[in-house]
C-alpha positions, 0 to 999 in steps of 0.5 A, a space after each residue: 167381650 171377656 169376663 173382665 170388661 163385663 164386670 167392669 161395666 156391670 159394677 160401673 152401671 150399678 154405681 150410676 144407678 145409685 148415683 141417679 137414684 140418690 138425687 131423685 129419691 130424697 130417702 134414698 139420698 137421706 140414707 146415703 151420705 153426701 160422701 157416699 154419693 161422691 164415691 158412688 160417681 168416682 166409682 161409676 167413672 173409673 169403672 166406665 173408664 175400665 170397661 172403655 179401655 178394655 174394649 178399646 184394648 181388644 182392637 189391636 188383638 184382633 187386628 194382629 189376627 187379621 194381619 197374621 191371617 193376611 200374611 199367611 195368604 200372602 205366603 201361600 200366593 193366594 192373596 195381593 202383594 201388599 197388607 191392607 191397613 187395618 181399622 186399628 190406628 195403633 198398627 198402621 205404621 207397623 203395617 206400612 213398615 212390613 209393606 216397605 220389607 214385603 216389597 224389598 222381599 219381592 224385589 229380591 225374589 224376582 232378581 234371584 228368579 232371574 239370576 236362576 233363569 240365567 245360570 240355567 241358561 249358562 249351564 246349558 250352553 256350558 254343557 253345549 260347549 263342552 259336548 262340542 270340545 268332546 267331538 273335536 279331534 284335536 286334544 284340548 286341556 284347559 287349566 287355571 294355572 300350572 297346578 290346577 286343571 279344569 278340563 279335558 275332552 276325550 281327544 286328550 286321553 292318549 296325552 294324559 295319565 288320568 282319564 279326562 273326566 278326573 283331571 278336575 283340580 288336579 295338578 298338571 304333573 298329575 294330569 299330563 303324561 309327557 315331560 316335554 309338554 310339562 316343560 312347556 307349562 314350566 317355562 310359561 310360568 317362569 316367563 309369565 303368562 306371556 301372550 301369543 302361542 308356543 308350539 313343539 312338536 312330539 314324535 312317536 319316540 317321545 310323544 304319547 300320542 304316537 306319529 307326530 303331534 303338535 302341541 300348542 300352549 296358549 295363555 288367556 286374559 280377561 277384559 282387565 288385562 289379568 290372566 284367566 287360564 292356559 290351554 293345551 291343544 294336541 294335534 296329530 300332524 302326521 298326515 302333514 309330515 307325510 304330505 310334506 315328504 310325499 311333496 319333497 319326494 315329488 319334486 326330487 322326482 320331477 326334477 330327476 325326470 326333467 334333468 335326464 332328457 334336458 341332458 341328452 338334448 343339451 349334449 346332442 346340442 353341444 355336439 352339433 354346435 361344436 361340429 363334432 357330428 360331421 357326417 349326416 348320419 351322426 347329425 341325423 342321430 343327434 337330431 333324432 335324441 333331441 326330438 325323442 326327448 323333447 317329445 318325452 318332456 312334452 309327455 311329461 309335462 302334459 301328464 303332470 298338468 293333467 294329474 295336478 288339475 284332476 287332483 286339485 279339481 281344477 279340471 273342467 270335465 267336459 262329457 260328451 257323446 263319443 264314438 268308442 271304436 274311433 277313439 280306440 282305432 286312433 289310439 292304436 294308430 298312434 302307437 302303430 309305428 312303434 310297434 312296427 319298429 320293434 316287430 310287435 304284433 298289435 291287435 285291436 280285438 274289437 267287435 263290429 259295433 262298440 257302444 257310444 260312451 259319454 266321456 271327455 274325449 281328450 282326457 279319456 284318450 290320455 289315459 287309453 294312450 298311457 296304458 297302451 303306450 306302456 304296454 308297447 314300451 315294455 313288451 320286447 321285440 317280437 311280443 304281442 300287444 292286444 286291445 280288447 273290449 268285453 261288455 257285461 250286465 253292470 260294466 263295460 271293460 276295455 282290456 290292454 294286454 301285453 306279453 311284456 316283462 311283466 310286474 312283480 307281484 309284490 309291486 303291483 299295490 304301488 305301480 299307480 303311485 306318482 314316479 314309481 317305477 318297478 325296481 326290477 333291472 329290466 324295468 329300470 332299463 325302459 324310459 319313463 316317468 312313473 306318472 302315466 299310470 297314475 294319470 290314467 287311474 285319475 282319468 278313469 276314476 273321474 269317469 266313475 271307473 277304475 283299473 284292475 291289473 293282472 301280472 306276472 314277471 316275465 309273462 306280461 300284464 293285463 291292464 283292465 279299465 272298468 267302467 260302469 254302464 251308466 256312462 254309455 249313451 243308449 240314444 246314439 248309435 255307433 
C-alpha cells in the first residue's frame, strides 16, 4: 500500500471516529455543530472512496507485471503457449486478444520452420543434381533466356569463353565461344520458344571442342505452357563419325571381296555355257576356277560370320577338353596338299606329349587354320613352314613360322585390322580377303590369349598364339 492510499484511509478513519464520537458523547456533539457533523461524514466517505479506488487501481499494474513475466517466459520457451487469464477483470480482454495474436504468430512460426526444412531439402537435391551434371561427359549449359545464362557443367568448358563457374548472370554472347551456337540461339529467339530439339554439328575446323561435336538446343515449358528456359547440350560424336566411316569402308571392302570371286565364277560359267571350252583340259580349268573361287567365297563368309558373332558377343563359346596334338595334326593335314603343290617344306615340330586344352574346338581350329593358311599362301615355292609349341611357366605358345615374303615393319600394327592387306606388290598379288588374321585374333582373345608377330620383309614371319596356362586341363592326359 503506497503513501496516498495510507493517508486517505487514515483521514477517513479519523473522520469516522469523530462522527461516531459526536453521536455517542453529548459534550462532543455540543462542541461540534450540526454542520460540522455533516462535513465529517462527507469527508469520511470521500476519503474512504479514495482509499478503495487506490487499492483497486493497484490490481491493474500488478496484473500487467504478471502478464509481462508470462510473456517473457513464453518467449524463452519455458512456459505454456497460452497466457492465463489474470485475476484483474480489466485485463481479460487484453489477454484474450494477446492469445489470439500469439496463436497466429505460432502458426506462422511453424509454417516458417516447415518452409525452411523444405528449402534445405530442395537445396540438397539441387546440389546433387548439379554434381551429377558435372559428372556427365556431355557439356550442358542452361539459360533463362538468350540474355542470361544460369549454369554450365565442367564438360562445357571447351565451348565457353569463361569458366563454367562464372557463367551465371552473363549473356550468351559473353559465355558461348562458337558463332554457330550463338546463331542457333538467335534463330530460336526470332522464331519464338518452339518445342522440339534442333541440332547442328561442329567440325574441328569450326568447333571449339575439336573433332566432331553435335550441339542440341531445346526449350523448356512449364505447366502453364509458358517458356521457362533453354538448354544447350554439347556431345562429342567423333567416335560415331569414325564408326560410320569404318562401317562404310567395311561394306565397300565386303562388296569388293565378294565381287572378285563372283566375277571369276561368272566368267567361267559363261565360257562353259557358250561352249567356248570344248576340250576337256579347258573345261577342267574353268571348273577348277569355279571350285576355287566358290571355296574362297565360303571361307570369306565363314570368317565374316565368325568375326561378327565374336565382336557382338553372340557366339556361344563351347569350352571343352580338346587334345591339342590331334587338333594341330588335323590342321597340318588340311594344308599339306597345298604345300606339296608349291613344294613347300611343311614341318610339325611337336613334342611327344602335348597338353589337353579347355577351348572351343571349332573356333580354335579356325584361328590355327587362318594363320597356317596365310603362312602357306604367302610363302613362295620351295619355302618352309614350321608349326611348333613352347611351354613356359605362365603361358603356352603355339608358333607358326614361314620363310615367306614377310611384312614391312611399318605395316605390322595394322595387319589385324579387318580387310587390311599389305601394300607391297608381292602381298597384293596373293589373293585374300584381309579378315583371316582379324578373326584369328578375336578367337584367341576370347580364350584369354594374344597373338604376337615378328617379321621382316623378304625374310618371313612368325605368328605366336600366346595362351594362358589356366586353359590347360590338368585332369585329362594327352
